[in-house]
C-alpha atoms as an extended CHARMM CRD file, in Angstrom:
* protein
*
        82  EXT
         1         1  MET       CA            243.3600000000       -3.8390000000      111.2380000000  PROA      1               0.0000000000
         2         2  PRO       CA            245.8230000000       -4.8610000000      108.6920000000  PROA      2               0.0000000000
         3         3  GLY       CA            246.4040000000       -8.7460000000      108.4880000000  PROA      3               0.0000000000
         4         4  ALA       CA            243.3600000000       -9.5830000000      110.9070000000  PROA      4               0.0000000000
         5         5  ALA       CA            240.9990000000      -12.0480000000      109.2930000000  PROA      5               0.0000000000
         6         6  LYS       CA            237.2420000000      -10.9830000000      108.2450000000  PROA      6               0.0000000000
         7         7  ARG       CA            235.1350000000      -12.8670000000      110.4860000000  PROA      7               0.0000000000
         8         8  THR       CA            231.6450000000      -13.8800000000      109.7520000000  PROA      8               0.0000000000
         9         9  LYS       CA            228.4920000000      -14.5750000000      111.8470000000  PROA      9               0.0000000000
        10        10  TYR       CA            226.4340000000      -17.2910000000      111.4340000000  PROA      10              0.0000000000
        11        11  TYR       CA            222.8510000000      -17.6640000000      113.3270000000  PROA      11              0.0000000000
        12        12  LEU       CA            221.3160000000      -21.0120000000      114.5330000000  PROA      12              0.0000000000
        13        13  ASP       CA            218.0880000000      -21.5460000000      115.5690000000  PROA      13              0.0000000000
        14        14  ILE       CA            218.7360000000      -24.2430000000      118.2580000000  PROA      14              0.0000000000
        15        15  ASP       CA            215.4870000000      -25.2930000000      120.5380000000  PROA      15              0.0000000000
        16        16  PRO       CA            216.0730000000      -23.4140000000      123.7530000000  PROA      16              0.0000000000
        17        17  GLY       CA            216.3230000000      -26.7760000000      125.8940000000  PROA      17              0.0000000000
        18        18  PHE       CA            219.0220000000      -27.5920000000      123.8260000000  PROA      18              0.0000000000
        19        19  ARG       CA            221.0160000000      -24.3500000000      124.2510000000  PROA      19              0.0000000000
        20        20  ASN       CA            220.7830000000      -24.5350000000      127.8220000000  PROA      20              0.0000000000
        21        21  ARG       CA            222.2080000000      -27.8630000000      127.8970000000  PROA      21              0.0000000000
        22        22  ILE       CA            225.0110000000      -26.5660000000      125.7620000000  PROA      22              0.0000000000
        23        23  LYS       CA            225.6630000000      -23.6110000000      127.5720000000  PROA      23              0.0000000000
        24        24  ALA       CA            225.5940000000      -25.4470000000      130.8120000000  PROA      24              0.0000000000
        25        25  PHE       CA            228.5620000000      -28.2100000000      129.6580000000  PROA      25              0.0000000000
        26        26  ALA       CA            230.5180000000      -25.5100000000      127.7130000000  PROA      26              0.0000000000
        27        27  ALA       CA            230.4040000000      -23.6340000000      131.5840000000  PROA      27              0.0000000000
        28        28  LEU       CA            231.7500000000      -26.5260000000      133.2170000000  PROA      28              0.0000000000
        29        29  LYS       CA            234.4500000000      -26.5920000000      130.8780000000  PROA      29              0.0000000000
        30        30  GLY       CA            235.2950000000      -23.2510000000      131.3330000000  PROA      30              0.0000000000
        31        31  LYS       CA            234.2440000000      -22.3680000000      127.9470000000  PROA      31              0.0000000000
        32        32  THR       CA            231.4960000000      -20.1850000000      126.3000000000  PROA      32              0.0000000000
        33        33  LEU       CA            228.6490000000      -21.1680000000      124.1300000000  PROA      33              0.0000000000
        34        34  ARG       CA            230.4250000000      -19.8170000000      121.3470000000  PROA      34              0.0000000000
        35        35  ASP       CA            233.6930000000      -21.1530000000      121.7550000000  PROA      35              0.0000000000
        36        36  ARG       CA            232.3460000000      -24.8110000000      122.3850000000  PROA      36              0.0000000000
        37        37  LEU       CA            230.2570000000      -24.5630000000      119.4160000000  PROA      37              0.0000000000
        38        38  THR       CA            233.1240000000      -23.5130000000      117.2950000000  PROA      38              0.0000000000
        39        39  GLU       CA            235.0130000000      -26.1120000000      118.7940000000  PROA      39              0.0000000000
        40        40  ALA       CA            232.5300000000      -28.5840000000      118.1130000000  PROA      40              0.0000000000
        41        41  ILE       CA            232.0530000000      -27.6280000000      114.2910000000  PROA      41              0.0000000000
        42        42  ILE       CA            235.6350000000      -27.9220000000      113.7730000000  PROA      42              0.0000000000
        43        43  ALA       CA            235.9490000000      -31.2840000000      115.4700000000  PROA      43              0.0000000000
        44        44  LYS       CA            233.1820000000      -32.5360000000      113.2830000000  PROA      44              0.0000000000
        45        45  LEU       CA            235.0560000000      -31.2280000000      110.2620000000  PROA      45              0.0000000000
        46        46  GLU       CA            238.2460000000      -32.5700000000      111.0860000000  PROA      46              0.0000000000
        47        47  ASP       CA            236.8370000000      -36.2850000000      111.3460000000  PROA      47              0.0000000000
        48        48  GLY       CA            235.1450000000      -35.7960000000      107.8800000000  PROA      48              0.0000000000
        49        49  ILE       CA            238.7130000000      -34.8400000000      106.5550000000  PROA      49              0.0000000000
        50        50  ASP       CA            240.3630000000      -37.6730000000      108.3140000000  PROA      50              0.0000000000
        51        51  THR       CA            237.6710000000      -40.3570000000      107.3720000000  PROA      51              0.0000000000
        52        52  SER       CA            237.8450000000      -38.8570000000      103.8360000000  PROA      52              0.0000000000
        53        53  ALA       CA            241.6060000000      -39.3750000000      103.9160000000  PROA      53              0.0000000000
        54        54  GLY       CA            241.0740000000      -42.7040000000      105.0660000000  PROA      54              0.0000000000
        55        55  LEU       CA            239.0030000000      -44.3850000000      102.7660000000  PROA      55              0.0000000000
        56        56  ALA       CA            240.9330000000      -42.7440000000       99.8350000000  PROA      56              0.0000000000
        57        57  SER       CA            244.1900000000      -44.4800000000      101.0180000000  PROA      57              0.0000000000
        58        58  LEU       CA            241.9850000000      -47.6220000000      101.0870000000  PROA      58              0.0000000000
        59        59  ALA       CA            241.0190000000      -47.3480000000       97.5540000000  PROA      59              0.0000000000
        60        60  ASN       CA            244.6260000000      -47.2850000000       96.1170000000  PROA      60              0.0000000000
        61        61  THR       CA            245.0380000000      -50.8120000000       95.1470000000  PROA      61              0.0000000000
        62        62  GLU       CA            248.4760000000      -50.0520000000       93.6590000000  PROA      62              0.0000000000
        63        63  GLY       CA            251.1130000000      -52.9340000000       94.1150000000  PROA      63              0.0000000000
        64        64  THR       CA            248.4730000000      -54.9720000000       96.1420000000  PROA      64              0.0000000000
        65        65  LEU       CA            247.5020000000      -58.6870000000       95.6080000000  PROA      65              0.0000000000
        66        66  PHE       CA            243.9250000000      -60.2060000000       95.4410000000  PROA      66              0.0000000000
        67        67  LEU       CA            243.5660000000      -63.3290000000       97.7010000000  PROA      67              0.0000000000
        68        68  GLU       CA            242.9330000000      -65.6890000000       94.9120000000  PROA      68              0.0000000000
        69        69  SER       CA            246.1220000000      -64.6130000000       93.0870000000  PROA      69              0.0000000000
        70        70  TYR       CA            248.0220000000      -64.8810000000       96.1760000000  PROA      70              0.0000000000
        71        71  LEU       CA            246.8700000000      -68.6240000000       96.7260000000  PROA      71              0.0000000000
        72        72  GLU       CA            247.2500000000      -69.3830000000       93.0630000000  PROA      72              0.0000000000
        73        73  SER       CA            250.9620000000      -68.1680000000       93.2950000000  PROA      73              0.0000000000
        74        74  ARG       CA            252.0220000000      -70.2940000000       96.3020000000  PROA      74              0.0000000000
        75        75  PRO       CA            252.9030000000      -73.9140000000       95.6020000000  PROA      75              0.0000000000
        76        76  ALA       CA            250.4170000000      -76.5770000000       96.7220000000  PROA      76              0.0000000000
        77        77  ILE       CA            250.8450000000      -78.0010000000       99.7400000000  PROA      77              0.0000000000
        78        78  SER       CA            250.4260000000      -81.7900000000      100.0380000000  PROA      78              0.0000000000
        79        79  LYS       CA            247.8560000000      -83.2490000000      102.3720000000  PROA      79              0.0000000000
        80        80  LYS       CA            250.5990000000      -85.2920000000      103.7280000000  PROA      80              0.0000000000
        81        81  ALA       CA            252.4220000000      -82.4240000000      105.4400000000  PROA      81              0.0000000000
        82        82  ALA       CA            248.8580000000      -80.8490000000      106.9650000000  PROA      82              0.0000000000
């Protein structure tokens, strides 16, 4: 079929009890085990991407002022005004 994405299968070695719990949870949501595992993997990867992007933006300090520099730039407040 032209234009169709080639799919790859992965096999997981899952404890039977855990597999049954995941399968039951998926069934309660009206999904298959495969659908639920795929959604969980995608959600986890997206969380990692979001976290990485957030941390990268925190590392960008261009245009920021450190507290010490800010306090030094302010005029001294007299003790009488306080």
